[in-house]
C-alpha positions as CSV (number, residue, x, y, z in Angstrom):
1,M,-72.8,45.4,16.7
2,T,-70.5,44.5,19.3
3,S,-68.1,46.6,22.1
4,P,-64.3,45.7,21.2
5,L,-64.0,46.6,24.6
6,P,-65.0,43.3,26.6
7,S,-67.5,44.0,29.5
8,R,-67.6,44.4,32.5
9,T,-68.5,40.5,33.6
10,E,-65.4,39.2,31.5
11,E,-63.2,41.1,33.2
12,L,-63.4,39.8,36.3
13,N,-64.1,36.3,34.9
14,P,-60.8,34.3,35.9
15,F,-61.7,30.9,33.6
16,S,-61.2,33.6,30.2
17,S,-57.8,34.1,30.5
18,P,-56.5,33.8,26.9
19,R,-53.6,31.5,28.9
20,T,-57.0,29.2,30.9
21,E,-59.0,29.0,26.9
22,S,-55.2,27.8,24.9
23,R,-54.4,25.2,27.6
24,I,-58.4,24.2,27.1
25,A,-58.1,24.1,23.3
26,S,-54.5,21.9,22.8
27,P,-54.5,19.8,21.1
28,R,-51.4,18.0,22.8
29,D,-54.0,16.8,25.6
30,D,-55.0,13.6,23.4
31,W,-51.4,13.2,22.1
32,P,-49.9,9.6,23.2
33,L,-47.4,10.1,25.9
34,W,-44.2,9.0,23.8
35,V,-45.7,11.4,21.3
36,R,-45.7,14.5,23.9
37,I,-42.9,13.8,25.2
38,G,-40.8,13.5,22.1
39,L,-42.0,16.5,20.9
40,W,-42.4,18.1,24.1
41,K,-41.6,21.9,24.6
42,I,-41.5,22.2,20.8
43,P,-43.9,24.1,19.5
44,T,-43.7,23.8,15.9
45,R,-43.4,21.5,12.9
46,R,-40.5,23.2,11.3
47,I,-38.3,23.2,14.6
48,A,-38.9,19.6,15.5
49,W,-38.1,18.9,12.0
50,G,-34.5,21.7,13.3
51,Y,-33.8,19.1,16.0
52,L,-34.6,15.7,13.5
53,A,-31.5,17.5,11.4
54,A,-29.7,18.6,14.1
55,S,-29.6,14.7,15.6
56,L,-28.7,13.3,13.1
57,L,-25.9,15.8,11.9
58,L,-24.3,14.6,15.5
59,L,-25.6,10.9,14.8
60,F,-22.8,10.9,12.0
61,G,-20.3,13.3,13.5
62,T,-19.9,11.0,16.3
63,A,-19.7,8.2,14.0
64,V,-17.7,9.2,11.9
65,V,-15.1,9.8,15.0
66,G,-15.1,6.2,16.3
67,F,-17.6,7.7,19.7
68,W,-20.0,4.7,19.9
69,P,-22.3,6.3,22.2
70,G,-22.9,8.9,20.3
71,L,-25.4,6.3,18.4
72,I,-28.0,6.8,21.2
73,F,-28.8,9.8,18.7
74,L,-29.6,7.1,16.0
75,L,-32.6,6.4,18.8
76,A,-33.7,10.3,18.9
77,V,-33.4,10.9,14.6
78,Y,-35.9,7.2,15.1
79,W,-38.5,9.1,17.9
80,Y,-38.7,11.9,16.3
81,W,-38.9,10.3,12.7
82,E,-42.1,8.7,14.4
83,A,-43.7,11.7,16.5
84,I,-44.1,13.5,14.0
85,G,-45.5,11.4,11.2
86,W,-47.8,10.6,13.7
87,V,-49.4,14.3,14.5
88,D,-49.1,14.8,11.0
89,E,-51.4,12.2,10.1
90,N,-53.4,12.4,13.4
91,S,-53.4,15.9,15.2
92,R,-52.7,19.0,14.1
93,W,-49.6,21.7,15.9
């Protein structure tokens, strides 16, 4: 039976911290650059879909009032859509 407490050598090992282990195990390191940039600091798929929906609402809202530079949100919607799809098919969140 193993002890629930870490051993003395585990406590002294600076490379066994949860931060380091989660960084090493991160699937995002294998993502293409355009996916990492598109989903930068977005931790979950649900939040990514929220950003996509917000971009879509802003796109329609700015188009309705005639603010044509707001159509740049079309690029954001497309980018989120493609990045989410890439992660769903090739990786994990």
